[in-house]
DOVEX-112041 format. One line per field, with one value per residue (C-alpha): x, y, z; residue number from 1. Coordinates in steps of 0.02 Angstrom, whole numbers, plus 50000, padded with zeros to 5 digits. Layout:
<atoms>
east	c(X,...) .
north	c(Y,...) .
up	c(Z,...) .
num	c(NUM,...) .
</atoms>
This chain:
<atoms>
east	c(50741,50597,50427,50266,50097,49939,49760,49642,49509,49409,49352,49350,49507,49648,49791,49927,49823,49783,49965,50030,49920,49953,50143,50161,50254,50233,50114,50252,50363,50220,50192,50376,50368,50215,50296,50454,50356,50381,50194,50079,49891,49832,49987,49962,50052,49931,49919,49924,49748,49657,49539,49574,49449,49416,49504,49637,49816,49947,50132,50256,50443,50534,50715,50848,50897,51054,51190,51230,51318,51284,51421,51404,51487,51523,51425,51363,51178,51054,50944,50796,50722,50740,50674,50662,50540,50592,50706,50665,50806,50834,50916,51034,51026,51141,51124,51041,50925,50983,51101,51062,51154,51313,51277,51419,51425,51380,51195,51076,51063,51252,51243,51094,51188,51330,51230,51077,51074,50938,50835,50682,50715,50555,50636,50785,50972,50980,50842,50838,50725,50668,50481,50475,50601,50642,50747,50935,50932,50780,50814,50711,50621,50590,50549,50650,50584,50695,50590,50464,50312,50348,50383,50213,50123,50210,50188,50003,49985,50067,49954,49798,49854,49853,50039,50052,50204,50224,50351,50401,50466,50514,50432,50476,50350,50193,50065,49892,49793,49809,49779,49728,49733,49827,49765,49845,49927,50117,50222,50394,50425,50419,50557,50677,50660,50752,50614,50433,50289,50104,50014,49846,49896,50017,49997,49878,49966,49881,49964,49883,49965,49948,50040,50137,50206,50242,50375,50409,50444,50436,50311,50347,50228,50178,50138,50047,50064,49921,50024,50212,50257,50434,50475,50291,50302,50432,50326,50166,50252,50309,50131,50068,50190,50294,50441,50543,50691,50857,50780,50903,50786,50613,50655,50717,50871,50948,50947,50975,51055,51206,51124,51166,50985,50804,50739,50620,50620,50519,50480,50351,50308,50157,50107,50041,50177,50170,50183,50110,49974,49990,50008,50184,50245,50421,50487,50649,50691,50731,50918,51032,51059,50870,50841,50986,50893,50730,50816,50901,50733,50647,50535,50476,50431,50605,50608) .
north	c(48798,48853,48768,48855,48767,48869,48808,48906,49000,49070,49004,49083,49190,49160,49059,49187,49330,49230,49181,49356,49419,49272,49280,49467,49432,49516,49427,49405,49319,49200,49162,49120,49001,48917,48902,48827,48691,48762,48768,48619,48625,48467,48381,48431,48561,48704,48849,49029,49066,48923,48966,48914,48810,48826,48689,48654,48643,48742,48699,48832,48800,48966,48960,49041,49213,49213,49324,49443,49608,49729,49857,50038,50058,50221,50183,50337,50364,50478,50540,50630,50685,50650,50711,50638,50502,50441,50454,50434,50353,50345,50173,50143,49989,49852,49886,49750,49816,49707,49564,49388,49238,49296,49484,49536,49713,49807,49835,49981,49941,49955,50125,50180,50137,50249,50398,50407,50445,50318,50175,50080,49913,49818,49712,49665,49678,49630,49745,49902,50036,49932,49952,49886,49827,49843,49718,49734,49778,49891,50075,50207,50264,50179,50250,50204,50219,50303,50249,50113,50229,50285,50105,50045,50189,50161,49972,49996,50112,49984,49846,49954,50007,50193,50208,50232,50162,50206,50119,50144,50003,49970,49812,49699,49708,49812,49790,49796,49860,50044,50003,49860,49769,49607,49503,49333,49225,49222,49085,49007,48927,48737,48731,48856,48902,49067,49126,49175,49126,49154,49004,48940,48968,49072,49255,49371,49499,49650,49767,49908,49966,50106,50126,50288,50270,50139,50127,49983,49829,49913,49985,50112,50074,50143,50020,50051,49918,49868,49727,49706,49527,49474,49519,49565,49684,49576,49419,49505,49581,49408,49346,49479,49411,49570,49550,49697,49743,49694,49566,49421,49312,49336,49420,49368,49259,49369,49549,49685,49810,49788,49821,49777,49741,49771,49940,49958,50113,50161,50338,50406,50372,50446,50418,50504,50570,50476,50634,50778,50666,50762,50676,50688,50643,50609,50590,50518,50547,50399,50354,50398,50218,50201,50365,50323,50169,50266,50401,50272,50191,50357,50378,50556,50522,50489,50577) .
up	c(50783,50894,50875,50925,50938,50923,50948,50836,50932,50786,50617,50445,50440,50314,50387,50347,50421,50578,50609,50575,50717,50833,50815,50784,50621,50453,50335,50206,50335,50380,50195,50174,50324,50248,50076,50151,50244,50418,50455,50485,50517,50604,50537,50355,50249,50212,50090,50147,50084,50168,50309,50488,50587,50771,50869,50738,50800,50704,50724,50669,50659,50673,50610,50716,50651,50547,50616,50475,50473,50332,50307,50256,50085,49993,49835,49737,49771,49683,49826,49746,49912,50098,50266,50442,50386,50216,50066,49882,49783,49595,49586,49439,49330,49393,49580,49685,49821,49966,50004,49949,49883,49797,49805,49920,49990,49830,49862,49885,50070,50090,50007,50114,50273,50216,50153,50268,50454,50499,50427,50488,50572,50531,50395,50503,50479,50296,50230,50340,50268,50120,50092,49913,49784,49601,49504,49493,49308,49321,49356,49442,49597,49762,49932,50087,50265,50395,50545,50586,50589,50411,50359,50421,50335,50168,50175,50210,50060,49946,50013,49993,49818,49860,49824,49635,49543,49360,49249,49068,48959,48780,48715,48570,48427,48406,48543,48464,48614,48659,48842,48952,49117,49148,49294,49321,49453,49460,49541,49527,49358,49364,49233,49313,49497,49473,49355,49383,49269,49241,49315,49374,49556,49657,49701,49608,49499,49420,49295,49197,49035,48909,48744,48731,48554,48421,48287,48171,48277,48448,48572,48710,48851,49021,49162,49326,49460,49574,49650,49668,49626,49583,49401,49376,49227,49141,49162,49108,48955,48904,48935,48813,48683,48689,48810,48871,48760,48839,48958,48961,49065,48991,48826,48655,48644,48509,48568,48439,48558,48671,48839,49019,49063,49019,48961,49109,49218,49372,49316,49438,49621,49711,49892,50049,50163,50330,50436,50334,50260,50097,49929,49859,49685,49622,49446,49376,49192,49080,49089,48943,48886,48872,48780,48664,48601,48584,48482,48371,48335,48296,48449,48482,48664,48730,48899) .
num	c(1,2,3,4,5,6,7,8,9,10,11,12,13,14,15,16,17,18,19,20,21,22,23,24,25,26,27,28,29,30,31,32,33,34,35,36,37,38,39,40,41,42,43,44,45,46,47,48,49,50,51,52,53,54,55,56,57,58,59,60,61,62,63,64,65,66,67,68,69,70,71,72,73,74,75,76,77,78,79,80,81,82,83,84,85,86,87,88,89,90,91,92,93,94,95,96,97,98,99,100,101,102,103,104,105,106,107,108,109,110,111,112,113,114,115,116,117,118,119,120,121,122,123,124,125,126,127,128,129,130,131,132,133,134,135,136,137,138,139,140,141,142,143,144,145,146,147,148,149,150,151,152,153,154,155,156,157,158,159,160,161,162,163,164,165,166,167,168,169,170,171,172,173,174,175,176,177,178,179,180,181,182,183,184,185,186,187,188,189,190,191,192,193,194,195,196,197,198,199,200,201,202,203,204,205,206,207,208,209,210,211,212,213,214,215,216,217,218,219,220,221,222,223,224,225,226,227,228,229,230,231,232,233,234,235,236,237,238,239,240,241,242,243,244,245,246,247,248,249,250,251,252,253,254,255,256,257,258,259,260,261,262,263,264,265,266,267,268,269,270,271,272,273,274,275,276,277,278,279,280,281,282,283,284,285,286,287,288,289,290,291,292,293,294,295,296,297,298,299,300,301,302,303) .
</atoms>
């Protein structure tokens, strides 16, 4: 464990922003260090958003990197598009994006290492190329960076909300509003640490929604993300009182359909290409298991 001590030379900047610059770390890495208690400001545990004061002493404990080797595995991969800078992947339901506790070698990253000739290294050994994630049991589009220049450009677009991510989901019950904006804070649930929940603190989460079609007892809905918090659409759907069909974590206990996960699909992805600087848009049709439920329920918009 390496410990760094930094004396603040300017007041008014957010702690996580200040440390990211001072240590040349990503802001998300700094936030994780703060949340795990590895950062002290004048001997006290801070929050990421608090402002630094000139003369304060910041102590940062930096854990030693864990030696991990991620293997290339021949897992079928639906590559929608790729060039020298990036690849757009249509991830199937049931595939975890990268390794974590208990995941083994059956992840999207293992498949990327097998199928692609290069990946960015900004996120380290475990998450090469990964710019953003979607849940294991959510299907659909995500963009992968093949070099660090592309990675920085795509990450910046996500942070500045110029990268547009459109999802489609089937919700339990009939949502009364035709459209709306959900703006809350999301943090770890105090009852179950593996779950997220709407709370009075945490990280701001913004989701825009629009109803596509209703049938008796169900609503087909389009979601546009402004932020990308863990389980955001699933948590916000539950917050609306209309959880996603098939969601074993945030949904109804008694599910009507025999599904392997939630009916939530990342259908459209729009961003500016890092090299050509032209806007590009990609589309992935709704998977068969999803359209099968829509057809059974009588939805007309089932593609």
